[in-house]
C-alpha positions in Angstrom: 0.0 0.0 0.0 1.1 3.5 -0.8 1.2 6.0 2.1 -1.6 8.5 1.8 0.4 11.3 3.4 3.9 12.2 2.3 6.5 12.5 5.0 7.1 16.0 6.3 10.3 17.6 5.4 12.1 18.3 8.7 13.6 21.4 7.1 10.2 22.9 6.2 8.5 22.6 9.6 7.0 25.6 11.4 8.8 26.7 14.6 6.0 24.9 16.7 6.2 21.8 14.6 10.1 21.8 14.9 9.8 22.1 18.7 7.4 19.2 18.9 9.4 17.2 16.3 12.4 17.5 18.6 10.5 16.6 21.7 9.0 13.5 20.1 12.1 12.4 18.3 14.4 12.7 21.4 13.2 9.5 23.1 12.6 7.7 19.8 16.1 7.7 18.4 15.9 11.0 16.6 13.0 10.1 14.3 9.3 10.8 14.1 7.3 8.1 12.4 4.0 6.3 12.6 1.1 8.3 14.0 3.2 11.1 15.3 4.4 11.9 11.8 0.8 12.1 10.7 -0.4 14.1 13.7 2.5 16.5 13.5 0.6 18.3 10.8 -1.6 19.5 13.6 0.8 20.6 16.3 -1.7 20.8 19.2 -3.1 17.4 18.4 0.4 15.8 18.3 1.4 17.7 21.5 -1.6 16.3 23.4 -1.2 12.8 22.0 2.5 12.8 22.9 1.7 13.9 26.5 -1.0 11.3 26.8 1.1 8.6 25.2 4.1 9.4 27.5 1.8 9.2 30.5 0.3 5.9 29.5 3.8 4.5 28.9 5.5 5.8 32.1 2.9 7.2 34.5 0.6 4.3 35.2 0.8 1.3 37.5 0.3 -1.1 34.6 3.5 -3.0 34.1 5.1 -2.5 30.7 4.7 -6.1 29.8 1.0 -6.0 30.3 0.7 -2.7 28.5 2.6 -4.1 25.5 0.3 -7.2 25.6 -2.7 -4.9 25.3 -1.0 -3.0 22.5 -0.3 -6.1 20.5 -3.9 -7.4 20.9 -5.1 -4.0 19.7 -2.7 -3.9 16.8 -3.8 -7.4 15.7 -7.5 -6.6 16.1 -7.0 -3.6 13.8 -4.5 -5.4 11.5 -2.2 -2.4 12.1 1.2 -3.5 10.8 3.1 -0.4 11.9 1.8 -0.6 15.5 2.7 -4.3 15.6 6.2 -3.6 14.2 6.7 -0.8 16.8 5.7 -3.0 19.8 6.5 -6.6 19.1 10.2 -6.5 20.1 9.5 -4.4 23.1 6.8 -6.8 24.3 9.3 -9.7 24.2 12.0 -7.7 25.8 9.6 -6.9 28.6 9.1 -10.6 29.3 6.0 -11.5 27.2 6.6 -15.0 25.9 7.3 -15.4 22.2 4.7 -18.1 22.0 2.1 -15.6 23.2 3.2 -13.0 20.7 3.1 -15.5 17.9 -0.4 -16.8 18.9 -1.7 -13.2 18.8 -0.1 -12.6 15.4 -1.8 -15.8 14.1 -5.1 -14.8 15.7 -5.0 -17.9 17.9 -5.9 -17.9 21.6 -2.6 -17.7 23.6 -2.0 -20.0 26.5 -1.2 -18.0 29.6 0.6 -19.1 32.7 0.1 -15.7 34.3 -3.5 -14.9 35.3 -2.9 -11.2 35.0 -1.7 -11.6 31.4 -4.8 -13.7 30.7 -7.0 -11.0 32.2 -5.4 -8.2 30.1 -5.8 -10.3 27.0 -9.5 -10.9 27.7 -10.3 -7.3 28.5 -8.5 -6.1 25.4 -10.0 -8.7 23.1 -13.5 -8.2 24.4 -13.2 -4.4 23.9 -11.9 -4.8 20.4 -14.3 -7.5 19.3 -17.5 -6.8 21.3 -17.0 -3.0 22.0 -17.7 -3.9 25.7 -16.4 -6.0 28.6 -18.6 -8.8 30.0 -19.6 -8.8 33.7 -17.5 -11.9 34.2 -14.4 -10.4 32.6 -14.9 -7.1 34.4 -15.1 -8.9 37.7 -12.1 -11.0 37.0 -10.1 -7.9 35.9 -11.0 -5.9 39.1 -10.1 -8.9 41.2 -6.7 -9.3 39.4 -5.8 -5.7 38.8 -7.9 -3.4 40.9 -10.1 -0.6 39.6 -7.3 1.9 39.2 -5.1 -0.3 37.1 -8.1 -1.4 35.1 -8.9 2.2 34.3 -5.3 2.8 33.2 -5.5 -0.4 31.0 -8.7 0.7 29.3 -7.0 4.1 28.6 -4.0 2.3 27.1 -6.3 0.2 24.9 -8.2 3.4 23.8 -5.1 5.3 23.0 -3.5 2.5 21.0 -6.8 2.0 19.2 -6.6 5.7 18.1 -3.0 5.0 17.0 -4.1 1.9 15.0 -6.9 3.6 13.2 -4.7 6.6 12.4 -2.0 4.3 11.0 -4.5 2.4 8.9 -6.5 5.4 7.6 -3.3 6.9 6.2 -1.5 3.7 5.2 1.5 4.6 7.4 4.5 2.8 5.9 6.6 0.4 7.8 10.2 1.5 8.2 12.5 0.5 5.3 13.4 -3.2 5.5 10.6 -4.1 7.9 8.4 -7.0 6.8 4.6 -7.0 6.9 3.7 -9.0 10.0 0.4 -10.5 9.0 
């Protein structure tokens, strides 16, 4: 698929875009890609999205492994290859079993040894498939995670759903050399 939006020329950015470009690129190896490259056309949108994304990555009590699990389930539910590409390696590095990652990629039900991972998977899958969480899954999630962490988890799922649909709507390209994951 051809990207629907051409990459921004870093030399042609407005001063506000340049400021945000630098803020976003800093922790991302000096590059702005994916949804941030799209959102950068609207500086206030990208600013708010970056602040929220940073909070969801670093400011919640949801362990990164569980956050990455929810992101992968979301990426697969939306068939968002860039989102998958951006998070697969991190999920494994954070301790998510490769077998779980591969099952999600194949749209198979993973086998979990960790009840909290199973809970995150079920909450995310139900939200993506059913647009709601069943009473049974909700009760299990509150018991496993507590209400506050569940609120954070749902916010993570919502944010990365926004990321997935942005990437898909504009055919965000994978970085050079990356293979289409599904």
